[in-house]
KEDO-294204 format. One line per 4 residues: number of its first residue (from 0); their letters; for each residue x, y, z of N, C-alpha, C. Coordinates in Angstrom, 3 decimals. Layout:
% KEDO-294204
NUM) a) X/Y/Z/X/Y/Z/X/Y/Z ~ ...
END
This chain:
% KEDO-294204
0) xxxx) 82.665/78.416/100.771/83.031/79.662/99.877/82.295/79.445/98.790 ~ 82.459/78.343/97.941/81.848/78.258/96.675/80.416/78.231/96.730 ~ 79.622/77.531/97.637/78.234/77.713/97.722/77.759/79.022/97.866 ~ 78.312/79.881/98.819/77.827/81.314/99.078/78.033/81.966/97.897
4) xxxx) 79.091/81.888/97.183/79.435/82.640/96.054/78.509/82.402/95.026 ~ 78.034/81.157/94.872/77.141/80.907/93.817/75.563/81.301/94.230 ~ 75.236/81.065/95.531/73.777/81.059/95.795/73.376/82.334/96.438 ~ 74.521/83.051/97.030/74.045/84.307/97.669/74.585/85.393/96.815
8) xxxx) 73.404/86.199/96.292/73.796/87.367/95.412/74.449/88.302/96.207 ~ 74.439/88.711/97.427/75.062/89.885/97.965/75.732/89.137/99.226 ~ 77.111/89.387/98.920/78.086/88.597/100.018/78.218/89.807/101.016 ~ 78.396/89.480/102.290/78.711/90.483/103.342/80.149/90.805/103.464
12) xxxx) 80.443/92.028/103.929/82.083/92.386/104.026/82.638/91.275/104.785 ~ 82.305/90.564/105.850/82.793/89.609/106.623/83.173/88.587/105.689 ~ 82.192/88.078/104.910/82.467/86.751/104.256/83.483/87.182/103.113 ~ 83.398/88.418/102.507/84.596/88.772/101.561/85.846/88.752/102.174
16) xxxx) 86.003/89.295/103.440/87.327/89.463/103.991/87.639/88.007/104.447 ~ 86.869/87.126/104.758/87.311/85.942/105.073/87.950/85.130/103.905 ~ 87.083/85.426/102.585/87.820/84.847/101.351/89.293/85.411/101.212 ~ 89.337/86.655/101.418/90.621/87.487/101.267/91.710/86.753/102.214
20) xxxx) 91.302/86.553/103.424/92.122/85.919/104.440/92.644/84.628/103.927 ~ 91.790/83.852/103.424/92.109/82.452/102.960/93.023/82.378/101.816 ~ 92.885/83.367/100.791/93.511/83.418/99.610/94.990/84.056/100.198 ~ 94.968/85.011/101.104/96.334/85.419/101.387/97.111/84.313/102.233
24) xxxx) 96.457/83.706/102.977/96.998/82.613/103.620/97.604/81.705/102.832 ~ 96.933/81.304/101.758/97.401/80.388/100.628/98.653/80.767/100.021 ~ 98.613/82.194/99.534/99.889/82.817/98.944/100.780/82.834/99.831 ~ 100.698/83.279/101.108/101.867/83.234/101.945/102.309/81.802/102.280
28) xxxx) 101.814/80.771/102.105/102.188/79.336/102.196/102.985/79.149/101.078 ~ 102.490/79.647/99.843/103.179/79.168/98.783/104.466/79.890/98.638 ~ 104.721/81.142/99.118/105.789/81.795/99.089/106.756/80.952/100.135 ~ 106.317/80.584/101.168/107.042/79.766/102.282/107.478/78.436/101.515
32) xxxx) 106.749/77.722/100.843/107.000/76.565/100.190/108.317/76.785/99.073 ~ 107.901/77.739/98.311/109.080/78.269/97.323/110.374/78.408/97.944 ~ 110.409/79.219/98.978/111.663/79.573/99.848/112.219/78.318/100.207 ~ 111.478/77.371/100.998/112.041/76.353/101.548/112.650/75.395/100.416
36) xxxx) 111.927/75.337/99.328/112.290/74.484/98.442/113.550/74.793/97.740 ~ 113.947/76.073/97.638/115.096/76.677/97.251/116.239/76.433/98.082 ~ 115.964/76.700/99.335/116.757/76.593/100.375/117.235/75.065/100.549 ~ 116.404/73.929/100.453/116.777/72.850/100.655/117.488/72.258/99.391
40) xxxx) 116.986/72.816/98.185/117.795/72.328/97.131/119.359/72.852/97.062 ~ 119.543/74.057/97.847/120.913/74.501/97.868/121.650/73.506/99.097 ~ 120.916/73.105/100.059/121.621/72.323/100.983/121.796/70.897/100.501 ~ 121.008/70.467/99.453/121.224/68.995/98.825/122.520/69.015/98.058
44) xxxx) 122.902/70.198/97.488/124.386/70.278/96.496/125.427/69.930/97.440 ~ 125.369/70.139/98.906/126.497/70.027/99.593/126.409/68.701/100.556 ~ 125.456/67.850/100.527/125.064/66.865/101.232/126.280/65.883/101.386 ~ 127.323/65.872/100.518/128.289/64.856/100.638/129.557/65.541/101.055
48) xxxx) 129.662/66.937/101.601/130.637/67.468/102.123/130.841/67.109/103.604 ~ 132.119/67.193/104.030/132.231/66.939/105.579/131.476/67.956/106.343 ~ 130.931/67.699/107.415/130.122/68.744/108.239/130.848/69.954/108.720 ~ 132.189/69.611/108.958/133.100/70.892/109.523/133.308/71.947/108.477
52) xxxx) 132.971/71.755/107.200/133.118/72.677/106.094/131.680/73.345/105.811 ~ 130.675/72.878/106.490/129.198/73.549/106.149/128.846/74.191/107.480 ~ 127.864/75.123/107.150/127.197/76.076/108.093/125.775/75.837/107.869 ~ 124.970/75.153/108.553/123.657/74.922/108.295/123.427/74.292/106.913
56) xxxx) 123.984/73.320/106.713/123.741/72.583/105.490/124.456/73.155/104.121 ~ 125.216/74.422/104.248/125.797/74.897/102.995/127.257/75.231/103.422 ~ 127.915/75.691/102.361/129.361/76.090/102.525/129.151/77.530/103.033 ~ 130.201/77.793/103.823/130.263/79.113/104.416/129.901/80.262/103.395
60) xxxx) 130.459/80.345/102.331/130.327/81.526/101.348/128.743/81.466/100.712 ~ 128.086/80.451/101.132/126.747/80.524/100.737/125.804/80.627/101.637 ~ 126.152/80.920/102.898/125.392/80.909/104.308/124.296/82.095/104.033 ~ 124.494/82.905/103.026/123.573/84.039/103.082/122.089/83.384/102.854
64) xxxx) 121.904/82.261/102.410/120.697/81.601/102.490/119.802/81.634/103.840 ~ 120.722/81.945/104.877/120.053/82.183/106.290/119.313/83.341/106.212 ~ 119.740/84.268/105.560/118.894/85.507/105.485/117.577/85.136/105.006 ~ 117.491/84.409/103.825/116.271/84.089/103.118/115.474/83.184/104.191
68) xxxx) 116.041/82.402/104.926/115.630/81.373/105.705/114.968/82.141/107.076 ~ 115.608/83.393/107.473/115.053/84.097/108.554/113.695/84.933/108.029 ~ 113.681/85.305/106.712/112.558/86.018/106.040/111.460/85.009/106.043 ~ 111.592/83.767/105.662/110.603/82.785/105.376/109.965/82.396/106.609
72) xxxx) 110.654/82.689/107.904/109.801/82.428/109.143/108.824/83.318/109.258 ~ 108.681/84.463/108.816/107.589/85.483/108.746/106.384/84.969/108.175 ~ 106.672/84.292/106.987/105.536/83.830/106.295/104.787/82.705/106.910 ~ 105.548/81.935/107.737/104.862/80.835/108.480/103.589/81.450/109.313
76) xxxx) 103.978/82.613/110.160/103.199/83.236/110.994/101.961/84.156/110.196 ~ 102.600/84.656/109.094/101.504/85.546/108.157/100.392/84.372/107.906 ~ 100.980/83.317/107.336/99.854/82.364/106.883/98.981/81.647/107.861 ~ 99.532/81.385/109.009/98.803/80.820/110.077/97.784/81.834/110.669
80) xxxx) 98.363/83.061/110.867/97.188/84.062/111.434/96.259/84.630/110.349 ~ 96.652/84.472/108.976/95.543/84.830/108.083/94.345/83.700/108.017 ~ 94.963/82.487/108.321/93.872/81.578/108.495/93.005/81.424/109.440 ~ 93.630/81.963/110.559/92.824/82.208/111.880/92.042/83.357/111.607
84) xxxx) 92.366/84.428/110.878/91.459/85.440/110.786/90.090/85.197/109.911 ~ 90.489/84.232/108.949/89.384/83.728/108.132/88.114/83.319/109.093 ~ 88.289/82.709/110.244/87.395/82.345/111.048/86.461/83.348/111.845 ~ 86.946/84.611/111.409/86.344/85.720/112.271/84.837/86.215/111.416
88) xxxx) 83.929/85.419/111.516/82.819/85.652/111.022/81.891/86.609/111.726 ~ 82.174/87.941/111.430/81.416/88.987/112.388/79.746/88.924/111.937 ~ 79.587/88.809/110.634/78.077/88.835/110.345/77.389/87.429/110.794 ~ 78.165/86.602/110.931/77.425/85.243/111.407/77.266/85.207/112.997
92) xxxx) 77.896/86.076/113.788/77.611/85.981/115.131/77.069/87.333/115.611 ~ 77.298/88.349/115.032/76.958/89.657/115.576/75.412/90.030/115.486 ~ 74.594/89.642/114.449/73.418/90.115/114.517/72.401/89.502/115.268 ~ 72.734/88.204/115.665/71.938/87.594/116.870/72.593/87.514/118.262
96) xxxx) 73.794/87.979/118.213/74.421/87.694/119.540/73.985/88.592/120.580 ~ 74.166/88.071/121.682/73.898/89.074/122.922/75.075/89.711/123.125 ~ 75.133/90.355/124.414/76.238/91.179/124.592/77.504/90.477/124.699 ~ 77.447/89.423/125.612/78.744/88.596/126.154/79.435/88.055/124.876
100) xxxx) 78.669/87.277/123.938/79.444/86.836/122.611/79.992/87.894/121.901 ~ 79.083/89.023/121.857/79.722/90.034/120.782/80.998/90.756/121.484 ~ 80.935/90.843/122.928/82.405/91.330/123.340/83.374/90.326/123.191 ~ 82.920/89.008/123.270/84.068/87.984/123.086/84.688/87.886/121.802
104) xxxx) 83.775/88.277/120.690/84.293/88.348/119.461/85.195/89.491/119.147 ~ 84.899/90.534/119.796/85.675/91.938/119.695/86.908/91.596/120.510 ~ 87.127/91.015/121.639/88.053/90.729/122.253/88.971/89.769/121.501 ~ 88.609/88.646/120.984/89.194/87.721/120.077/89.735/88.369/119.154
108) xxxx) 89.183/89.209/118.348/89.879/90.027/117.220/91.022/90.878/117.660 ~ 90.974/91.582/118.810/92.000/92.374/119.264/93.133/91.309/119.719 ~ 92.681/90.165/120.371/93.737/89.242/120.915/94.583/88.684/119.720 ~ 93.739/88.562/118.541/94.434/88.022/117.353/95.444/88.982/116.823
112) xxxx) 94.953/90.181/116.505/95.717/91.088/116.333/97.174/91.365/117.058 ~ 96.881/91.382/118.329/97.945/91.543/119.356/98.946/90.395/119.252 ~ 98.409/89.094/119.254/99.266/87.984/119.104/100.124/87.943/117.770 ~ 99.418/88.409/116.689/100.273/88.396/115.419/101.349/89.252/115.470
116) xxxx) 101.019/90.582/116.053/102.046/91.545/116.086/103.229/91.048/116.916 ~ 102.814/90.297/117.996/103.869/89.809/119.118/104.815/88.877/118.411 ~ 104.169/88.008/117.440/104.852/86.951/116.708/106.034/87.709/115.829 ~ 105.454/88.600/115.016/106.373/89.536/114.031/107.514/90.165/114.817
120) xxxx) 107.071/90.648/116.184/108.166/91.368/116.922/109.210/90.317/117.374 ~ 108.734/89.199/117.740/109.639/88.179/118.425/110.347/87.738/117.318 ~ 110.026/87.336/116.017/110.907/86.980/114.862/111.885/88.162/114.650 ~ 111.351/89.377/114.514/112.350/90.322/114.063/113.259/90.910/115.106
124) xxxx) 112.795/91.108/116.336/113.818/91.717/117.168/114.308/90.776/118.387 ~ 114.331/89.500/118.241/114.798/88.488/119.241/116.326/88.587/119.242 ~ 116.993/88.924/118.260/118.389/89.008/118.086/118.793/90.435/118.037 ~ 119.786/90.942/118.698/120.260/92.410/118.485/121.604/92.405/118.162
128) xxxx) 122.280/92.824/117.052/121.524/93.485/115.998/120.618/92.245/115.250 ~ 119.768/92.699/114.206/118.909/91.563/113.465/119.762/90.801/112.651 ~ 120.964/91.435/112.406/121.738/90.683/111.402/122.325/89.445/111.925 ~ 122.266/89.303/113.489/122.622/88.037/114.167/121.653/86.993/113.437
132) xxxx) 120.773/87.065/113.093/119.922/85.867/112.566/120.493/85.333/111.432 ~ 121.355/85.935/110.761/121.889/85.180/109.350/123.495/85.260/109.454 ~ 123.975/85.480/110.594/125.466/85.573/110.486/126.125/84.192/110.369 ~ 127.351/84.338/109.807/128.057/82.811/109.998/129.088/83.001/110.842
136) xxxx) 129.415/84.096/111.633/130.560/84.302/112.414/129.942/84.139/113.816 ~ 130.238/83.263/114.625/129.803/83.068/116.041/128.528/82.083/115.959 ~ 127.876/82.099/117.077/126.825/81.169/117.162/125.544/81.905/116.504 ~ 124.704/81.250/115.726/123.494/81.803/115.060/122.522/81.910/116.227
140) xxxx) 121.823/83.176/116.045/120.771/83.755/117.017/119.431/83.489/116.186 ~ 118.458/83.015/116.789/117.059/82.938/116.270/116.106/82.826/117.180 ~ 114.990/83.449/116.975/113.816/83.281/117.848/113.228/81.757/117.884 ~ 113.491/81.224/116.835/112.875/79.831/116.720/113.855/78.610/117.332
144) xxxx) 115.076/79.113/117.818/116.209/78.229/118.312/116.074/78.712/119.762 ~ 115.181/79.414/120.274/115.158/79.955/121.518/114.083/79.475/122.250 ~ 114.403/78.496/123.419/113.207/78.098/124.304/112.041/78.992/124.676 ~ 112.733/80.000/125.141/111.867/81.186/125.808/110.821/81.847/124.783
148) xxxx) 111.570/81.951/123.482/110.657/82.600/122.485/109.605/81.434/121.867 ~ 110.159/80.086/121.784/109.086/79.150/121.271/108.188/78.871/122.352 ~ 108.368/79.069/123.673/107.235/78.905/124.580/106.114/79.952/124.649 ~ 106.766/81.207/124.495/105.869/82.233/124.241/104.911/82.041/123.097
152) xxxx) 105.603/81.809/121.886/104.819/81.514/120.620/103.834/80.406/121.026 ~ 104.163/79.397/121.439/103.377/78.085/121.523/101.971/78.451/122.454 ~ 102.381/79.137/123.513/101.188/79.481/124.366/100.179/80.527/123.802 ~ 100.843/81.511/123.123/99.859/82.423/122.516/99.161/81.768/121.305
156) xxxx) 99.886/80.815/120.535/99.123/80.266/119.452/97.884/79.319/119.956 ~ 98.182/78.703/120.960/97.234/77.696/121.547/96.012/78.644/122.154 ~ 96.373/79.776/122.881/95.394/80.634/123.484/94.431/81.273/122.282 ~ 95.147/81.523/121.073/94.437/81.994/119.961/93.489/81.063/119.381
160) xxxx) 93.797/79.991/119.377/92.907/78.872/118.892/91.810/78.565/119.745 ~ 92.127/78.698/121.111/90.932/78.440/121.889/89.963/79.692/122.126 ~ 90.516/80.781/121.896/89.627/82.134/121.792/88.854/81.907/120.418 ~ 89.201/81.486/119.358/88.494/81.410/118.198/87.462/80.319/118.392
164) xxxx) 87.849/79.202/119.008/86.587/78.282/119.334/85.696/78.705/120.199 ~ 86.233/79.715/121.049/84.964/80.065/122.079/84.027/81.009/121.598 ~ 84.265/81.693/120.494/83.189/82.640/120.001/82.051/81.927/119.465 ~ 82.103/81.023/118.595/80.962/80.113/118.192/80.304/79.460/119.386
168) xxxx) 81.030/78.806/120.248/80.468/78.203/121.349/79.603/79.131/122.287 ~ 80.289/80.323/122.599/79.519/81.159/123.357/78.159/81.677/122.705 ~ 78.186/81.849/121.460/76.977/82.129/120.563/75.924/81.077/120.553 ~ 76.458/79.828/120.454/75.675/78.918/120.496/74.934/78.488/121.891
172) xxxx) 75.417/78.971/122.969/74.920/78.869/124.182/73.884/79.565/124.272 ~ 73.744/80.694/123.693/72.597/81.590/123.865/71.377/81.065/123.021 ~ 71.542/80.181/122.078/70.584/79.688/121.356/69.821/78.423/121.896 ~ 68.419/78.306/121.884/67.880/77.129/122.319/67.707/75.940/121.239
176) xxxx) 68.280/75.027/121.592/68.363/73.776/120.530/67.713/72.756/121.131 ~ 67.096/71.987/120.258/66.612/70.682/120.569/67.586/69.596/120.820 ~ 66.930/68.285/121.302/68.106/67.296/121.487/68.929/66.919/120.237 ~ 68.053/66.826/119.235/68.685/66.377/117.977/69.816/67.278/117.591
180) xxxx) 69.522/68.727/117.594/70.279/69.719/117.164/71.600/69.775/118.295 ~ 71.511/69.692/119.364/72.666/69.475/120.466/73.474/68.301/119.986 ~ 72.967/67.221/119.976/73.662/65.950/119.581/74.455/66.206/118.295 ~ 73.755/66.729/117.356/74.526/66.963/116.090/75.696/67.906/116.211
184) xxxx) 75.625/68.923/116.953/76.684/69.972/117.385/77.612/69.336/118.037 ~ 77.230/68.410/119.097/78.352/67.755/119.892/79.104/66.742/118.948 ~ 78.385/66.190/117.893/79.100/65.120/117.299/80.207/66.117/116.263 ~ 79.828/67.209/115.737/80.607/68.029/114.902/81.908/68.708/115.724
188) xxxx) 81.491/69.021/117.063/82.737/69.391/117.848/83.680/68.229/118.407 ~ 83.250/67.014/118.484/83.960/65.991/118.769/84.776/65.631/117.788 ~ 84.224/65.557/116.290/85.081/65.337/115.227/86.018/66.362/115.008 ~ 85.884/67.524/115.164/86.846/68.611/115.146/87.760/68.371/116.076
192) x) 87.551/68.032/117.370/88.608/67.918/118.388/89.495/66.703/118.084
END
């Protein structure tokens, strides 16, 4: 990003959006770290108390930290999907792309949006009513403690990563490269994998 900021006088909308997504991902991650630092600091205060007097690491009257913990879960996926969105370089692939890679890029963008919405809805609506995510009465309900929700989340997350990887691979497949360039690309992909 820094190289293109210095050496390219006019940046494309796609490059600017990519930078915005990276900064947004970083800020979302920072919020998550701050929330978890506060939450773990609260839990550390009660580490020497008997576990029967604690609820998720704090005394019952302090269990409102579960509400903050519930909110912090959203920042995990916001940060993750913003970093995925930063890889959507429309200007890099669209000008030279044939119809197939172009359609793949559009589909990947739509799929990324849909999977982000799916994750936000899973976190928000898994428990009914929503307040069950932070209640101290009864069993704690949470999308991250449910095997079904975690399975859905994992498969869509991996599928999204594969979709993002497929866009440059499909675009490169249409380009004629020499043996030296192909071996260089294979080396880069092997290092990345």
